[in-house]
C-alpha positions in Angstrom: -0.1 0.0 0.0 1.5 3.6 -1.0 1.6 5.8 2.0 1.7 9.5 1.6 5.0 11.4 2.0 3.7 14.5 3.8 3.8 14.6 7.6 1.3 14.6 10.2 1.8 18.2 10.9 1.4 19.2 7.3 -1.9 17.1 6.9 -2.9 18.9 10.0 -2.2 22.3 8.7 -3.8 21.4 5.6 -6.7 20.4 7.4 -7.0 23.2 9.4 -6.9 25.4 6.6 -9.6 23.8 4.6 -11.8 23.9 7.9 -11.0 27.7 7.9 -12.1 27.9 4.2 -15.4 26.3 5.1 -16.0 28.7 8.2 -15.6 31.5 5.6 -17.7 30.0 3.3 -20.4 29.4 5.8 -20.3 32.9 7.1 -21.5 33.9 3.5 -24.3 31.4 3.4 -26.7 32.7 6.3 -29.2 29.7 5.9 -26.2 26.9 6.2 -24.6 29.0 8.8 -27.7 28.9 11.0 -28.1 25.2 10.4 -24.7 24.4 11.3 -25.1 26.7 14.7 -28.3 25.0 15.5 -26.6 21.5 14.9 -23.3 22.2 17.2 -25.1 24.5 19.7 -22.5 27.3 19.1 -23.5 30.9 19.3 -22.5 33.2 16.6 -20.3 35.3 19.1 -18.5 32.1 20.2 -17.4 31.4 16.5 -14.1 33.2 16.4 -12.9 31.3 19.8 -14.1 27.9 18.4 -12.2 28.3 15.3 -8.9 27.5 17.7 -10.5 24.1 18.7 -9.5 21.0 16.6 -12.9 19.4 17.5 -14.8 22.5 16.2 -12.8 22.5 13.1 -13.3 18.8 12.5 -17.4 19.6 13.0 -17.1 21.9 10.1 -15.4 19.4 7.8 -17.8 16.7 9.3 -20.8 19.1 8.4 -20.0 19.2 4.7 -19.1 15.4 4.6 -22.6 14.4 5.9 -24.5 16.3 3.2 -23.4 16.1 -0.4 -25.2 18.9 -1.8 -23.7 21.4 0.8 -20.3 19.7 0.0 -20.7 20.3 -3.6 -22.0 24.0 -3.3 -18.7 24.5 -1.0 -16.5 22.8 -3.7 -18.2 24.9 -6.5 -18.0 28.1 -4.6 -14.3 27.7 -3.7 -13.1 25.7 -6.6 -12.4 22.8 -3.9 -12.2 19.0 -4.6 -14.6 16.8 -2.6 -11.9 14.4 -2.1 -9.7 17.2 -0.6 -12.5 18.0 1.8 -12.8 14.4 2.8 -8.8 14.1 3.1 -9.1 17.0 5.4 -12.0 15.3 7.4 -10.1 12.0 7.7 -7.1 14.1 9.3 -9.3 14.6 12.3 -10.9 11.2 12.3 -9.6 8.6 14.6 -9.0 5.0 13.5 -11.7 2.7 13.4 -11.4 -0.9 14.5 -11.6 -2.3 11.1 -9.2 0.4 9.5 -5.6 -1.5 10.1 -4.5 1.9 11.6 -4.0 0.5 15.0 
């Protein structure tokens, strides 16, 4: 199996950048931002502080990954690839028992 030559730190930075892009995009999409806030329980005035939390960043990526139309809208608006969003989301995910990553 071919392993990526990128370092975990680089992967984390790339994932953080992608998640921040999602947050920026959501800021311009009031209906989707409202949905995200409702699902997470985060208040609008907490967003800036929450953006420093890896769990929050993971939640932003999961929000896209769990709804394909939203994922595709983000990708179209930001000229991103869905597989890049998926890779970023994977950076934050923990290994599953059947993943072989333990």
